[in-house]
N, C-alpha and C positions, 0 to 999 in steps of 0.2 A: 372533699375527696376522702374516701374511706381507705385507711392504710391497712394492709394485710399484716398480720402478726409476724414477728421474727420467727424463723424456722419453718414457715409455711411458704412453699413455692407458689408462684403465680398460677400454674395449672391447678394445683391442689386447691387453692383458694377459690378459683372460678368453679371447679367441679363441686366442691363442698357447698359453696353458696347456692349454686343452681339446684342441687339436690334438696337443700333446706328450704329454698323458695317453693319448690314443688310441694313439700310437706306443709308449708304454711298455707298454700293455696287450697290444699285438701282439708284444711281445718285445724291443724295443730296450733297450739297456743304459742304466741311469740314470747321470747325470753328477754326482750328489751321493750321499753316503753317508747311510744311515739306514733304519730299518724303518718306512716310511710307506706309505700308500696311493698309488697312481699319481697321483691328482689333487694330492696335497700335494707329491710329488716334482716334478711338472711345475711347480707354482707356485714351488717353491724354485729350480729350475733357471732359470726366467725371471727371478725376482727377483735372482739372483746373476749374471745376464748370461751364463750358460752355454748358453742357448738364445735365439737372436735371430731376428727375422723375416728371411727370405731370399726375394728375388724370383727368378723363373726366366724365362728367355727360351727360346723354341723353337729347336732347332738346325735344320739343313737337312732333317732327317727329320721334324720336327714334335714331337720328344721334348723335354720340358722339361729344361733344363740349369741347374744352380745357378750364379748369378752370383758368389757369394762363395767358391766352391770348397768347400762344405760336404761332409762325409764322406757317402758313399753311404748309410750306414745312417740318417742324419739327414734325408734327403730322401725323402719318401713316394713310393711308386710312383704314376705317373700313372694316373688313372682316366678312361677315355673312355666316354661314354654310348653305349649301343646299338650 
């Protein structure tokens, strides 16, 4: 069983893991070793603190910019409706 880190709520752990699993399925490189499914790799990454929540602020052009300076492959492309 994968333990969530202290200070991370259950809901936050589930949402963060599912978003990371989606990134992994789209082709992002895993941050942990092992032959696991994307969902398990995502949970391991979050539980080991290798993936954390990052807030973004819009820049002058309205494009989200990572506050914590995360690598570009770790920040999903913005999706603008319609």
